C-alpha positions as CSV (number, residue, x, y, z in Angstrom):
1,M,0.0,0.0,0.0
2,I,1.2,3.5,-0.7
3,G,1.6,6.0,2.2
4,K,0.4,9.5,2.7
5,I,3.4,11.0,0.9
6,G,2.9,8.7,-2.0
7,I,-0.8,9.7,-2.3
8,L,0.2,13.4,-2.2
9,S,3.0,12.9,-4.8
10,V,0.8,10.9,-7.3
11,F,-2.2,13.2,-6.7
12,T,-0.1,16.4,-7.3
13,T,1.6,14.9,-10.4
14,V,-1.7,13.9,-12.0
15,V,-3.6,17.1,-11.1
16,I,-0.9,19.4,-12.3
17,G,0.9,17.3,-14.9
18,A,-2.1,16.0,-16.9
19,P,-3.3,19.5,-17.9
20,L,0.2,20.5,-18.9
21,V,0.5,17.4,-21.1
22,G,-2.8,18.4,-22.7
23,V,-1.5,21.9,-23.4
24,Y,1.7,20.4,-24.9
25,L,-0.2,18.0,-27.2
26,S,-2.5,20.8,-28.3
27,D,0.5,22.8,-29.5
28,R,-0.7,25.9,-27.8
29,A,1.0,28.4,-25.5
30,V,0.7,27.7,-21.8
31,A,-0.1,31.4,-21.2
32,L,-3.4,31.0,-23.1
33,F,-4.6,28.6,-20.5
34,A,-3.2,30.5,-17.5
35,T,-5.1,33.7,-18.2
36,F,-7.3,34.9,-15.4
37,P,-10.0,35.6,-15.6
38,P,-10.3,33.2,-18.6
39,L,-11.4,34.7,-21.8
40,T,-13.5,32.8,-24.4
41,T,-14.0,33.2,-28.1
42,P,-17.3,32.7,-29.9
43,A,-17.9,29.2,-31.1
44,V,-20.6,27.3,-33.0
45,H,-22.0,24.4,-31.0
46,H,-24.2,21.5,-31.9
47,P,-27.9,22.2,-31.5
48,F,-30.0,20.6,-28.7
49,S,-30.6,16.9,-29.0
50,W,-33.3,15.0,-27.0
51,A,-31.3,11.8,-27.4
52,V,-28.2,13.2,-25.8
53,F,-30.3,15.0,-23.2
54,L,-32.0,11.8,-22.1
55,A,-28.8,9.9,-22.2
56,Y,-27.6,12.2,-19.4
57,L,-30.9,12.4,-17.6
58,L,-31.9,8.8,-17.3
59,P,-28.8,7.6,-15.4
60,L,-29.2,10.5,-13.0
61,A,-32.8,9.6,-12.5
62,G,-31.8,6.0,-11.8
63,V,-29.2,7.0,-9.2
64,A,-31.6,9.4,-7.6
65,G,-34.2,6.6,-7.2
66,L,-31.7,4.2,-5.8
67,A,-30.4,6.8,-3.4
68,G,-33.9,7.7,-2.3
69,A,-34.8,4.0,-1.6
70,A,-31.5,3.5,0.3
71,A,-32.0,6.6,2.3
72,G,-35.5,5.5,3.4
73,R,-34.1,2.2,4.7
74,G,-30.9,3.6,6.1
75,P,-30.0,4.3,9.8
76,S,-31.3,7.4,11.6
77,G,-29.4,9.8,13.8
78,P,-26.4,12.0,13.2
79,V,-24.3,11.0,10.2
80,S,-21.0,11.2,12.1
81,G,-22.3,9.3,15.1
82,M,-21.6,12.3,17.3
83,P,-24.4,13.6,19.5
84,L,-26.1,16.8,18.4
85,R,-25.9,19.7,20.8
86,P,-28.2,22.4,19.3
87,S,-27.3,25.9,20.0
88,R,-28.5,29.4,19.3
89,F,-27.7,30.9,15.9
90,P,-24.4,32.8,16.7
91,L,-23.9,36.5,16.5
92,W,-21.1,36.2,13.9
93,G,-23.6,34.2,11.8
94,R,-26.1,37.0,11.9
95,L,-23.4,39.5,10.9
96,A,-22.4,37.3,8.0
97,L,-26.0,37.0,6.9
98,A,-26.3,40.8,6.9
99,F,-23.1,41.1,5.0
100,L,-24.4,38.5,2.5
101,A,-27.5,40.5,2.0
102,V,-25.6,43.8,1.4
103,S,-23.2,42.0,-1.0
104,W,-26.2,40.6,-2.8
105,V,-27.7,44.0,-3.3
106,F,-24.3,45.4,-4.6
107,A,-24.0,42.4,-7.0
108,W,-27.4,42.9,-8.6
109,T,-27.6,46.6,-8.8
110,R,-25.6,49.2,-10.8
111,F,-24.3,52.0,-8.6
112,S,-21.9,54.2,-10.5
113,W,-19.8,54.9,-7.5
114,L,-19.4,51.1,-6.9
115,G,-18.6,50.3,-10.6
116,P,-14.9,49.3,-10.2
117,W,-15.8,46.9,-7.4
118,Q,-18.9,45.2,-8.8
119,R,-16.9,42.9,-11.0
120,H,-15.6,41.3,-7.8
121,S,-18.9,41.0,-6.0
122,F,-18.9,37.2,-6.1
123,I,-16.0,37.0,-3.5
124,P,-17.9,38.6,-0.6
125,L,-21.0,36.7,-1.5
126,W,-19.2,33.4,-1.4
127,L,-17.2,34.1,1.8
128,S,-20.3,35.2,3.7
129,Y,-22.2,32.2,2.5
130,I,-19.4,30.0,3.9
131,V,-19.7,31.7,7.3
132,V,-23.5,31.5,7.3
133,A,-23.4,27.8,6.5
134,N,-21.1,27.2,9.4
135,A,-23.4,29.2,11.7
136,L,-26.2,26.9,10.6
137,C,-24.1,23.9,11.6
138,V,-23.6,25.5,15.0
139,R,-27.3,26.1,15.3
140,R,-28.0,22.4,14.6
141,S,-25.0,20.6,16.2
142,G,-23.2,23.1,18.4
143,T,-20.0,23.1,16.4
144,C,-18.7,23.6,12.8
145,P,-15.4,23.2,10.9
146,L,-14.8,26.9,11.0
147,L,-14.6,26.8,14.8
148,Q,-12.9,23.4,15.1
149,E,-10.1,24.0,12.7
150,P,-10.2,27.6,11.5
151,V,-6.7,27.7,9.9
152,F,-7.2,24.3,8.3
153,F,-10.6,25.2,7.1
154,A,-9.4,28.4,5.4
155,A,-6.6,26.4,3.7
156,L,-9.2,24.3,1.9
157,F,-10.8,27.3,0.0
158,P,-8.3,27.3,-3.0
159,L,-8.1,23.6,-3.2
160,L,-11.7,22.5,-3.8
161,W,-11.7,22.5,-7.7
162,I,-8.4,21.1,-8.6
163,A,-8.7,17.3,-8.2
164,P,-10.6,14.6,-10.0
165,L,-12.7,12.7,-7.4
166,L,-12.1,9.2,-8.6
167,I,-8.3,9.6,-8.6
168,L,-8.3,10.8,-5.0
169,I,-10.6,8.0,-3.9
170,T,-8.6,5.4,-5.6
171,L,-5.3,6.6,-4.1
172,R,-6.9,6.7,-0.6
173,H,-8.3,3.2,-1.1
174,M,-4.9,1.9,-2.1
175,A,-3.4,3.4,1.0
176,G,-6.0,1.6,3.2
177,R,-7.7,4.8,4.2
178,P,-11.6,5.0,4.5
179,T,-13.4,7.0,1.8
180,L,-16.7,8.7,1.7
181,F,-18.2,5.6,0.0
182,A,-17.3,3.2,2.8
183,A,-20.6,3.7,4.6
184,M,-22.5,2.8,1.5
185,A,-21.3,-0.8,1.8
186,E,-23.1,-0.9,5.1
187,G,-26.3,0.6,3.7
188,D,-25.7,4.1,5.0
189,W,-26.0,6.6,2.1
190,R,-26.3,9.7,4.3
191,P,-22.7,10.9,4.0
192,V,-22.8,10.7,0.2
193,L,-26.2,12.3,-0.1
194,A,-25.5,15.0,2.5
195,A,-22.3,16.0,0.7
196,A,-23.9,16.0,-2.8
197,A,-27.0,17.9,-1.6
198,A,-24.8,20.5,0.2
199,A,-22.9,21.2,-3.0
200,L,-26.1,21.4,-5.1
201,V,-27.6,24.0,-2.7
202,C,-24.3,25.9,-2.9
203,G,-24.4,25.7,-6.7
204,C,-27.9,27.1,-6.9
205,F,-26.8,30.1,-4.9
206,W,-23.8,30.6,-7.1
207,E,-25.9,30.5,-10.3
208,M,-28.5,32.7,-8.8
209,W,-26.0,35.4,-7.7
210,N,-24.4,35.2,-11.1
211,F,-27.6,35.8,-13.0
212,Y,-27.9,39.6,-12.4
213,S,-24.2,40.3,-11.6
214,L,-22.1,42.7,-13.6
215,A,-19.3,40.2,-14.1
216,K,-21.0,37.0,-15.0
217,W,-20.4,33.7,-16.8
218,K,-22.6,32.2,-19.5
219,Y,-22.8,28.7,-20.7
220,S,-23.0,27.2,-24.2
221,N,-23.3,23.4,-24.0
222,P,-23.6,21.4,-27.2
223,Y,-26.6,19.0,-27.4
224,V,-28.0,19.7,-23.9
225,H,-28.3,23.5,-23.8
226,R,-32.0,23.8,-22.8
227,F,-34.2,24.3,-19.7
228,E,-31.9,26.9,-18.1
229,L,-32.2,27.6,-14.4
230,F,-30.6,31.0,-14.3
231,E,-27.7,30.8,-16.8
232,M,-27.1,27.1,-16.2
233,P,-28.9,24.4,-18.3
234,V,-30.6,22.1,-15.8
235,L,-28.3,19.1,-16.6
236,G,-25.3,21.3,-15.7
237,Y,-26.3,21.1,-12.0
238,M,-25.3,17.5,-12.1
239,G,-21.7,18.7,-11.9
240,Y,-22.2,20.1,-8.4
241,L,-23.0,16.6,-7.0
242,P,-19.6,15.1,-7.3
243,F,-18.1,18.5,-6.3
244,G,-19.6,18.0,-2.9
245,L,-18.0,14.5,-2.6
246,L,-14.7,16.0,-3.7
247,C,-14.8,18.6,-1.0
248,I,-15.2,15.9,1.7
249,E,-12.5,13.7,0.3
250,I,-10.0,16.6,0.1
251,T,-10.9,17.5,3.7
252,D,-10.2,14.0,4.9
253,F,-7.0,13.7,2.9
254,L,-5.6,16.9,4.3
255,R,-6.8,16.0,7.8
256,D,-4.7,12.8,7.5
257,L,-1.7,14.9,6.6
258,S,-2.0,17.2,9.6
259,P,0.2,16.6,12.6
260,S,-2.9,15.9,14.8
261,G,-4.4,13.6,12.2
262,G,-7.5,15.8,12.3
263,K,-8.5,14.8,15.8
264,G,-11.5,16.6,17.0
265,M,-12.7,17.4,13.5
266,D,-15.2,15.4,11.6
267,S,-15.9,16.3,8.0
268,R,-19.0,14.1,7.9
């Protein structure tokens, strides 16, 4: 079995090396792909196709039905096995909620005096959303990742989008480490469903904030670009489901690398 350093080495090599290999094989300059924010050029895509749309939709419907049936027969109680200690919604959560509301107004309006800053309005929206979500965790369970490991939690922010989920799960399995899917073998789908649902809720907020923002992204997806919810075609929200699982796996992976082994912190 490979150790923690082996997982980190292989993981980093694949995540960083594979895109560079793709750039080299495309015979294009690296600077073109390193531009931030990324700039796109107009392109003609294939029109909507019901066959392709259903090919994506039917497997999702099957997984959703299976997950619903499993969730109905699964165990009850807290996912992590830790007792819940409900608490009051904290003051810092209320302040974050107010800041989110103000940021939302700034993102969806057009004040001339705020013009230079409105292109960056997504950042305060996203950061305040994180704090509010942690405050809701405190309200339900009495604790949250932001309180348990504030420095560790902050370090996760830039790492969430850079790794393929299956690669990380495979490497952790080869190292003998438990993964998010281990509970499914025992009939408990709650960790997987909770992570996927959390990412989907987060994604809906992202797309909603983007809809009327000054600096916004638009989608153009061949074959399946129809039934938009905000700017995103409805099938595009499928991508948020594995993103939630990826967040949990990265949390557990980095927790294993920490000197304390992540004691006192439960990502579930």
